[in-house]
C-alpha positions as CSV (number, residue, x, y, z in Angstrom):
1,X,57.2,105.4,143.0
2,X,55.6,104.2,139.9
3,X,55.5,100.7,138.5
4,X,57.8,101.6,135.7
5,X,60.4,103.0,138.0
6,X,60.2,99.8,140.2
7,X,60.5,97.6,137.1
8,X,63.6,99.6,136.0
9,X,65.2,99.2,139.4
10,X,64.5,95.5,139.4
11,X,66.0,95.3,135.9
12,X,69.1,97.2,137.0
13,X,69.6,94.9,140.0
14,X,69.1,91.8,137.8
15,X,71.8,93.2,135.5
16,X,74.1,93.7,138.5
17,X,73.5,90.2,139.7
18,X,74.1,88.8,136.2
19,X,77.4,90.6,136.0
20,X,78.5,89.4,139.5
21,X,77.5,85.8,138.5
22,X,79.6,86.0,135.4
23,X,82.5,87.3,137.4
24,X,82.1,84.6,140.0
25,X,81.9,81.9,137.3
26,X,85.1,83.1,135.7
27,X,86.9,83.2,139.0
28,X,85.6,79.7,139.8
29,X,86.9,78.4,136.5
30,X,90.3,80.0,137.2
31,X,90.5,78.5,140.7
32,X,89.6,75.1,139.4
33,X,92.4,75.3,136.8
34,X,94.7,76.4,139.6
35,X,93.7,73.5,141.8
36,X,94.3,71.1,138.9
37,X,97.7,72.6,138.4
38,X,98.6,72.3,142.1
39,X,97.4,68.7,142.1
40,X,99.6,67.9,139.1
41,X,102.6,69.7,140.6
42,X,102.0,67.8,143.9
43,X,102.0,64.5,142.1
44,X,105.2,65.4,140.2
45,X,106.9,66.4,143.5
46,X,105.8,63.2,145.1
47,X,107.3,61.2,142.3
48,X,110.5,63.1,142.5
49,X,110.6,62.5,146.2
50,X,110.1,58.8,145.7
51,X,113.0,58.7,143.2
52,X,115.3,60.7,145.5
53,X,114.4,58.4,148.4
54,X,115.2,55.4,146.2
55,X,118.5,56.9,145.2
56,X,119.4,57.6,148.9
57,X,118.6,53.9,149.7
58,X,120.7,52.7,146.8
59,X,123.6,54.8,148.0
60,X,123.2,53.5,151.5
61,X,123.0,50.0,150.3
62,X,126.1,50.3,148.2
63,X,127.9,51.8,151.2
64,X,126.6,49.0,153.4
65,X,124.7,51.5,155.7
66,X,121.2,50.2,155.1
67,X,120.0,48.1,158.0
68,X,116.8,46.6,159.6
69,X,113.5,48.2,158.6
70,X,115.1,50.5,156.0
71,X,116.6,47.5,154.2
72,X,113.2,45.7,154.2
73,X,111.4,48.8,152.9
74,X,114.0,49.2,150.2
75,X,113.6,45.6,149.2
76,X,109.8,46.0,149.0
77,X,110.2,49.0,146.8
78,X,112.6,47.3,144.5
79,X,110.3,44.3,144.3
80,X,107.4,46.6,143.5
81,X,109.3,48.3,140.7
82,X,110.5,45.0,139.3
83,X,106.9,43.7,139.2
84,X,105.7,47.0,137.6
85,X,108.4,46.7,135.0
86,X,107.5,43.1,134.3
87,X,103.8,44.1,133.9
88,X,104.7,47.0,131.5
89,X,106.9,44.6,129.4
90,X,104.1,42.1,129.3
91,X,101.6,44.8,128.1
92,X,104.1,46.1,125.5
93,X,104.7,42.5,124.3
94,X,101.0,41.9,123.5
């Protein structure tokens, strides 16, 4: 096999590797976008779950069914939300 043939084979293999690299880079970018979307969706679902848990606790409290640790946890969450609202109001007032 001549040097020219070997050089052509090497060039062909380099082109194949470059094409595969391009394909892998595109797939990687697509997967990163997908991961980002899943993280955002996960965060949204966590927030929805927190709101629903709060609603359940409000309903239990209004029905007089919240006792013990559930009641303490509910009060902690309410206090947290009140502090966050106060902080937001203070920031908006500046």
